[in-house]
MIKETI-281342 format. One record per residue (C-alpha): residue in one letter; y, x, z. Coordinates in Angstrom, 2 decimals. Layout:
% residues N
PT type       v       u       w
PT    A       Y       X       Z
...
//
This chain:
% residues 204
PT type       v       u       w
PT    X   76.45   35.83   67.66
PT    X   76.05   36.50   64.06
PT    X   78.34   38.81   63.02
PT    X   78.90   41.47   59.39
PT    X   80.45   45.04   59.65
PT    X   83.77   45.22   58.43
PT    X   85.13   48.38   59.21
PT    X   83.44   51.81   60.86
PT    X   85.49   54.22   63.14
PT    X   83.46   57.08   63.30
PT    X   85.54   58.90   65.49
PT    X   85.63   56.52   68.36
PT    X   81.68   55.43   67.71
PT    X   83.28   52.14   66.95
PT    X   82.89   49.11   64.51
PT    X   85.18   46.03   63.94
PT    X   82.39   42.65   63.28
PT    X   83.45   39.40   62.43
PT    X   81.41   36.58   63.76
PT    X   80.14   34.83   60.47
PT    X   79.75   31.19   62.42
PT    X   83.05   30.96   63.83
PT    X   85.52   33.64   62.26
PT    X   86.83   35.71   64.90
PT    X   86.96   39.07   65.19
PT    X   86.12   42.47   67.52
PT    X   85.75   45.36   68.42
PT    X   82.46   47.42   69.33
PT    X   81.04   50.36   70.24
PT    X   78.12   51.40   67.91
PT    X   75.26   50.45   70.47
PT    X   76.68   46.90   71.11
PT    X   75.23   46.06   67.33
PT    X   71.92   44.99   66.63
PT    X   69.55   44.24   64.32
PT    X   69.31   40.55   63.10
PT    X   66.08   39.02   62.57
PT    X   65.43   38.03   58.82
PT    X   65.01   34.20   59.83
PT    X   68.64   34.14   60.44
PT    X   69.75   35.87   57.61
PT    X   68.62   33.27   55.07
PT    X   71.41   31.10   57.22
PT    X   74.07   30.72   55.32
PT    X   77.92   31.45   57.60
PT    X   78.03   28.02   59.41
PT    X   81.97   28.00   59.36
PT    X   84.20   27.31   56.60
PT    X   87.65   29.68   56.01
PT    X   90.59   27.28   55.24
PT    X   93.84   28.50   54.10
PT    X   97.24   27.35   54.99
PT    X  100.26   27.98   54.28
PT    X  104.02   27.71   55.52
PT    X  102.65   26.85   59.24
PT    X  103.59   27.98   62.46
PT    X  100.40   30.10   63.79
PT    X  101.16   28.26   67.62
PT    X  100.58   25.14   65.75
PT    X   97.40   26.14   64.15
PT    X   96.09   27.63   67.84
PT    X   96.73   24.34   69.21
PT    X   94.23   22.77   66.49
PT    X   91.29   24.68   68.22
PT    X   91.70   22.19   71.45
PT    X   92.34   19.21   69.91
PT    X   89.67   16.41   68.72
PT    X   89.29   14.49   65.82
PT    X   90.13   17.10   63.51
PT    X   89.81   16.83   59.84
PT    X   91.23   18.63   57.16
PT    X   91.80   17.80   53.12
PT    X   91.43   20.55   50.72
PT    X   93.68   20.69   47.58
PT    X   93.88   23.82   45.09
PT    X   92.14   25.91   48.18
PT    X   95.22   25.08   50.59
PT    X   94.07   22.75   53.23
PT    X   96.21   19.91   55.25
PT    X   94.81   19.44   58.86
PT    X   95.04   16.19   60.52
PT    X   94.32   15.11   64.27
PT    X   93.08   11.34   64.76
PT    X   94.08   10.75   60.96
PT    X   97.68   11.96   61.52
PT    X   98.93   14.96   59.30
PT    X   99.54   18.01   61.84
PT    X  100.16   20.38   59.02
PT    X  102.44   20.44   56.10
PT    X  100.63   23.05   53.44
PT    X  102.72   23.05   50.40
PT    X  100.24   21.86   47.65
PT    X  100.59   23.81   44.59
PT    X  100.25   21.78   41.09
PT    X   97.95   22.77   38.74
PT    X   96.18   21.44   35.75
PT    X   92.39   21.26   35.00
PT    X   90.65   23.94   33.55
PT    X   91.29   24.99   29.81
PT    X   89.36   23.36   26.88
PT    X   86.10   24.94   25.71
PT    X   85.09   24.46   22.08
PT    X   81.50   23.64   21.43
PT    X   79.64   26.79   19.70
PT    X   78.00   27.15   16.31
PT    X   79.92   24.26   15.14
PT    X   82.70   23.91   12.29
PT    X   85.85   22.18   14.42
PT    X   88.43   20.95   12.67
PT    X   92.44   21.04   13.57
PT    X   95.69   22.81   13.60
PT    X   96.79   26.01   14.51
PT    X   99.95   25.69   16.69
PT    X  100.89   29.27   17.82
PT    X   99.68   33.18   17.04
PT    X  100.74   35.48   20.47
PT    X  101.95   38.97   19.26
PT    X   98.42   40.26   21.19
PT    X   96.84   37.97   17.92
PT    X   95.41   35.76   19.71
PT    X   95.10   31.99   18.16
PT    X   96.01   28.75   19.41
PT    X   94.36   26.02   18.28
PT    X   94.32   22.21   18.49
PT    X   91.24   20.30   17.63
PT    X   91.73   17.30   15.24
PT    X   90.03   14.95   18.01
PT    X   93.15   15.78   20.62
PT    X   95.78   15.35   18.57
PT    X   96.66   11.89   19.42
PT    X   96.29   12.56   23.07
PT    X   98.99   15.38   22.23
PT    X  101.38   13.01   20.86
PT    X  101.16   10.66   23.31
PT    X  101.58   13.44   26.09
PT    X  104.88   14.29   24.26
PT    X  105.60   11.06   24.06
PT    X  105.88   10.48   27.79
PT    X  107.44   13.97   28.47
PT    X  109.98   12.98   26.21
PT    X  111.28   10.06   28.20
PT    X  110.95   11.77   31.63
PT    X  113.97   13.15   33.97
PT    X  112.11   15.71   36.07
PT    X  113.65   17.66   38.99
PT    X  113.68   21.06   39.67
PT    X  110.54   22.51   41.69
PT    X  111.72   23.28   45.12
PT    X  109.18   26.44   45.41
PT    X  108.26   28.16   41.98
PT    X  104.69   29.94   42.69
PT    X  102.69   32.02   39.99
PT    X   99.59   29.84   38.68
PT    X  101.72   26.42   39.47
PT    X  101.73   23.46   36.85
PT    X  105.13   22.36   35.80
PT    X  107.31   20.98   32.76
PT    X  109.51   23.39   31.31
PT    X  112.47   23.03   28.19
PT    X  111.41   25.16   25.23
PT    X  114.96   26.94   24.04
PT    X  114.05   26.65   20.39
PT    X  114.12   22.63   19.91
PT    X  114.96   21.85   23.64
PT    X  112.09   19.34   24.15
PT    X  109.97   19.16   27.24
PT    X  106.55   20.57   27.54
PT    X  103.85   21.20   30.15
PT    X  103.60   24.56   31.25
PT    X  102.32   26.85   34.02
PT    X  103.97   29.60   36.08
PT    X  103.09   33.20   34.73
PT    X  105.29   35.24   37.04
PT    X  108.25   34.99   39.05
PT    X  110.75   37.79   39.67
PT    X  114.12   37.22   41.04
PT    X  115.31   34.23   39.67
PT    X  113.69   34.65   36.22
PT    X  110.24   32.63   35.65
PT    X  107.85   33.37   32.99
PT    X  106.25   30.44   31.54
PT    X  103.18   29.52   29.40
PT    X  103.61   26.53   27.72
PT    X   99.85   25.53   28.53
PT    X   99.32   22.85   24.91
PT    X  100.86   25.32   22.47
PT    X  100.13   28.77   23.71
PT    X  103.71   30.38   23.53
PT    X  105.56   31.80   26.86
PT    X  109.13   32.02   27.47
PT    X  111.33   33.14   30.33
PT    X  113.35   30.91   32.05
PT    X  115.71   31.10   35.03
PT    X  114.11   29.32   38.22
PT    X  116.43   25.92   38.16
PT    X  115.08   26.04   34.88
PT    X  111.50   24.82   36.47
PT    X  110.90   21.42   36.68
PT    X  108.25   19.09   38.08
PT    X  105.31   17.69   36.04
PT    X  104.42   13.83   37.27
PT    X  101.14   13.02   38.14
PT    X  100.20   11.07   34.94
PT    X  100.70   14.31   32.74
//
């Protein structure tokens, strides 16, 4: 089998290898490791690592002997199915699309909405103002429920303490029962109680 050396234990003349086309590991004697022909070096790994969370390991082992297995990957986490029926229930962390990138070498009109303590400027281009207004209108009529499981980098909503309005946010830190959030459409941050972290609807 093709493999890569992940660790060398010189005092025992042993190596730990991972079989790149199957994912499993094994400890071998150094003399049991051989050169890989050049033509096989050009072939990428023929297995894909899929991360799951909150799933019993015994259930995962059962997937090896099953047929008609499929997987759906969202936000780097996988949910597995057998014959179309879900068999793992990985909690998918809701995330937002990548941040906006302004075009280079041209003037973009807009509004400065926040200056961070570190001197970063948060700027809303004029062509996005109407979209932001519509977003805020949708948020203003929501009554979202608290997030079941708060995780770093998850998208959520939270109320800003100065005006009590609901805003889209991203979780930056979780410490005990406190959560630091970043308001993604305005650039400011705030620390909230964990029960103040609310779900973000799919249309927002």
